[in-house]
N, C-alpha and C positions, 0 to 999 in steps of 0.2 A: 603484495603480489609480485612486484618487481624483484624483490629479494629472492622469492621462490623461483622466478624465471632464471636468475643468475645461477642459482644452485643447480637447476636442471641442466643448464648449459655446461656447467663445470662437470657434472656427472656424465653427461653425454660425451664430453671431450675425454674424460677418464676412460670410459668404456671403449671408445674408438682407439685410444692410445694403447690400452691393455691388449685389445685384440691384435694389434700390430706386433706387440712385444712377446706374446705367448710363444710363437715359433722360436724366438731367440732363447727364451728360458728353457724350452723343451730340448733344443739342440744342446744347450749347456748341460742339461740334466743327463743327456746321453753320455757325457764324459764323467758322470759320477758326482756332479755338483748338486748341492741341496736346493733344488728349485722345483716348482710345480706349476701346473696349468692354472691354478686358482690364486689370485692375488691375496696376500695376507691382509686382514682387516686394518692393521696399523699402517700398512703401506698404502692401501687405497684411501684411507682417511687422510693421510699425509698428502697424497696426490691432489685430492680435492682442495685442500687448503693451499697447496703450493701453486696450483695453476692460476690462482688469482694474481700472483706477483712474479712468477718465474717462467721464462720461455724455455720449453724442453730442448730447444736448439742452442741454448747458451753454451759457449765454448770453454769458459773458465769462471772460477769464483771471483766475485768482485773484490777489489782490494780494500783492506782496512789498515789499521795501525797496530804493530806488534811490539816494536822495540821498547817503548816506555811502559807498556802494559806488562811485558815480561819482566822488566827490571823491578817492578813493584809487586809482582804476583806472589802470593803465598805458596804457589806451586813450584816456584823456581828452585828452592832449596831441596825439597824431597826428590824432584825430578833429576836435579844435578847429581844427587847421591846415586840414583839408579841409571845414570846416563850410559855408563859402560855396559851394563847388562842390556839395556834397551838397544844400544847400537849392535851388540853381539847378536841378539835375537833377530833384529831387522836385517842385518847384513847376511847372516847365515841362512835365513829362511826366505830371503827375497821379498821383504816387506819394507814399507815406509812407516815409521812410528811418528805420531803427532800428538801434541797436547794443545788443547784450546782453553780459553777462559769461559766464563759462564755465558757469554754472548755468542759463542760459536766461532770466534776469531782464533785462528791458529797462531800460537805463540812460539812453538818450538817443534822442530822435526829432526829426524835422523834416518839414515838408511844407506844402502849401497848406491854407487854413482848412477847406475842404469835406472833403478827404480826412482831415485830422486829426480832425475831428468824427466821421466814420464809424469811424475807427480807435479812438477813445476809447470808442465804444459796446461794443466787445469787449475793452476794456482793453489795446489795442495801444498802450501808453503807458508812460512810466517807472514802474517798479514791477511791471508785469504779468509773471506767470510763464508762460513759453512752452516749458518743458521738456516732454518727452513724458509724464511722469507727471502733469503738471498740466493740459496743454491738448491732449494727444493728438497725432495725426499732423499735423505742419505743417513748413514748410521750415526754420524755425529749429531745431526739435528734431532733424530729420534731419541737418542740417549739423553740429550739435554731436555727434551720435552717430557719424557716419561720418567726420568730418573732411574731407568733400568738399563742393563746391558742390551746391545742391539747389534744385529747383523743385517746388512743390505747387500744383496747379490745381483750383479750384472744389471739386467734391464729393469730390476725393481727401482733403481735410481730414476728419478724423474728426468734428469738431464741426460740426453743421449750420449754426450761426450764421456760419461762415466760407465757406459755399458760394458766396458772391458775390465771393470774393477769389482772387487769384493772388499767390504770394509767391516771390521770388528771393533766395537766401541764399548766402553764402560764409563759411567759417570764417576767423577771423583768428588766425594763428599767431605766437607770440612768437619771438624770436631763438633760443630753445632748442627750438623745434618744438612746444611745447605749444599747444593751442587755448585762447585767452584769451576768446573770445566769437565772435559772428557779426555780419556786416553784412547787413542785409535791405532790399530794396526791395519794397514791396507796393502793389497797386492792385486795382481791380475787374477781374474776369476778362475783360470785354469790351475792356479796354485792354492785354491781354497782348501782349508784343512779343519777338521772338527775340533782340533785342540787349540785353534787360534783364539777362540773366545774365552776358554778357561785361562789361557795364558794372559790375556788382557785383564781378566778379573784378578788374577794373582798379583800382577804388577800394580794394579790400581790399589789393592789392599796394602801393598808396601808403601805406596805414596801416601795413603791415608794415615798409616802408622807414623810416617815422617811428619805429617801435619800435626798429629797429636803430640809428638815429642817436641816440636817447635813451640807449641802452645805452652807446654809444661815449662820449657826453658824460659820463655818470656815471663811466666808467672813466678820464676825463681825456684821452681821445683827441680828436684834431681832428675836426671834422665831415667827412663824406664829401666828397672833392674832386670838382670838376667838376659836370656836369649829370647828372640822371637823368630819363629820358623814358619814360613809358608811353603808347603810341599804338595798341595793339591792343585793340579792343573798347571801350575807354574811354581817357580822357586824364588824365595827371597829370604835372606838371613840378616838380622840386625842384632847387635850386642850393645846394650846400653844406649839404644837409639842410633848407633853407628852401623851403616851398611857393611856387611862382610861379603866378599866375593870368593866363594869356595868352589873348587873344582868338583866335577860330578861325583867322584868316589867319596870325597869328604862329606858331600851332601847326603849320600846314601848312609854313611856311618852316623851322621848327626840325626837323620830321620829315624833310623833304627833305635838309637839311644833314647830319642824322645818318646817313641812308642813303647819302649821297654825300660821304664825308670829303674828297675832293679839291676839292669845291665846284663853283661854277658861275660863268660870266660873268653879268653883270647881265641881258643879253638872254635867255640860256637860262633863268635862274631865273624871269624874268617870264613867259616862255612856259609854263613848267611850272605856274605859279600861275594864270594867267588864260586861257591859250589864245588864242582869237580875240576875246575880249571887249575892248571899247574902254576900256582903263584907262590913265590918264595916267601918265607917268614919275614925276611928283611924288607921286602916290598910292602907287605901288610903292616909291619910295625912302623915303617916310614910314613904311611898314610895316617896312622894314629898320631904319630908325633907331629906331623904338619897340622892336623886338626887341633891338637892340644895347644900348639903355639897360637893358632888363629883365635882360639877361645880363651887365651890368657890362662892356660893351665886347667881349664874346667872339665877335664876328662880324667877320671881316676886311673891309676896305673896298673893295679893287679887285676881287679875285675873291672872291665871297661864299663863305666857309667858316667853320666853327667853329674857334676858336683855343684851346678848352679841351676836355678829354676829356668824352665823353658816353656814358652807359650807357643803351642803348635796347633795349627788349624786342624790337622788330622785327629789330634787328641780331643779337640773341642767337639768334633763330629761324634766321636765315640761317647764322650760324656753326655752330649745332648740325647743320644739314643738311649743311654742307660737310664736317664730320667724321663724318658718317653716324650721328649720334645722334638717331634719330627720336623716341625717348621724350622727350628734353629739348626738342626742337622743338615737339612736341604740347603739352607742359606749358606752354611759354611762350606758345603761340599761343592767346590768350584771345578772339579775335574779329577781325573785319576791321580793316584799317588805317584810322584816322580815319573811321569808317563814315559820317559825315554830310558829309564833304568832297566837293566836286565839282571840285576842282583837277585838271587833266589829269595832272600828274606824280604826285599822290597816287593817283589812280585806277589808273594803270599799275602802281605799286608794290603797290597793294591786290590787283589781279588776279594779279600775279606771286606774291605770298606765298600767296594762296589756292591757286593751282595747285601750287606746289612742296610745300606741306605736305600737301595732299590726295593728291598722287601718292606721296609717301613713305609715307603711311598705307596706301594701296592696295597698295603694293609690299611691305609688312611681312608676315612670316609668323607674327605673333602677333595675337590679337584685341584685346589690351590697348590698342593705339594707336587702333584703329577705335572702340572703346568710348569712349575718352577724347575723341577728336575728335568723335564722334557727339553728345556733350553740347552741343557748340557748333554743330553742323550738323544740327538736328533734321529737316530736310526732305531730306537727302541719302540717298536710298534705296540707292544703290550702296555707300556706306560701311557702312550697317547690314547689307546682304547680305553684304559682305565679312567683317564681324564674325561673322555666323552661320556662314559657311562654315568659319571657322577654329576654332570652338568645338565641343568634343565634345558628344555627346548628353546627358551628365550635367552639363555645365557649368551652374551655377546662374545664370549671367548671361545665358543664352539668352533668358529672358523679357524682359530689358531691351532687347536688340537687336530681338527680335520686336515688342515694343510700339512701339519707335521706327519700325521699318519700316512697320508698319501705319498709324501716324500720317502718315508721309511719303507713302504711297501714297494716302491719303484726302485729302491737302492739295490 
């Protein structure tokens, strides 16, 4: 009986706190942010757990130990390989990037000076403890608890000092499937962006590939052969396990060559890259030459095609759909193809991938695919309706789909 009384008190506190925060979320939603009047189930459940140990008026995360943990962390090598890319994304978009261990302690961060100062005020810095028991409901703690990507927006955070923030997280899995930590991108709520979570997913995939290569190296195996290309939602390129940092035009060329293994004539590839733009032949050939050097000569000279195997996430999506495996396709589809590219050929492939994946989701007779796809398509009301139609009245996930549908209809 005493235990039930405690639970009732926690739920009452949750309801009071949520009633106070609804105006904050609705005000933010008026600025186009993905929020709604109904608390998400995973957030409310986390609040109930958190209120037992965390004061919502806490000013900053409690301190922990980072230095020794980071020195011995298996994440250090893969994250260091991606450090330049992480810094570029964080500084250009006004984010702070962070990596934690499996306990939720931040081990490494980067970002612009202004955002890092703001983050340090709440100890979103190396050593800060962001597990649920220490800092309440936040994206890092949810990703660690569920093993799935997570976003927490503004007043969904239990701690009031975080109401000015939005956080995007994805768990980092080791080769054995264990969660080793999370990668987080955080910023102020008014800078929230629908591509932030796909970006985190893509970067996490690159870290996980680095972990697999490190395991192979320790076992005495040769590095992974050929190329590995991530181009859905975010970008990452490795060659033989080594990270390559390619400029946008070369990424576009590599992506097109991966999607068309038979290659292109020079004229056709130039059209797919530039369309009607007046770009000289020498500029185009220079881009090809730079890419060929970066890939150690792995681009044929007369008919442009890759001469080495390439493992590409967009190609995996297409292959999964060809064999009727919608679950695998949805899992691989982490966002639009090179979302910032305006190259005509990339835009055509982007539209094609979006259509075929979405149609497969809408044709499925299980809500699982629509729920998963809905994480990356927050404003697609038809997908959220489809998920609701397929779920029974007692399905605990109905609240997730209903909340997403409400947000999509208000957008």
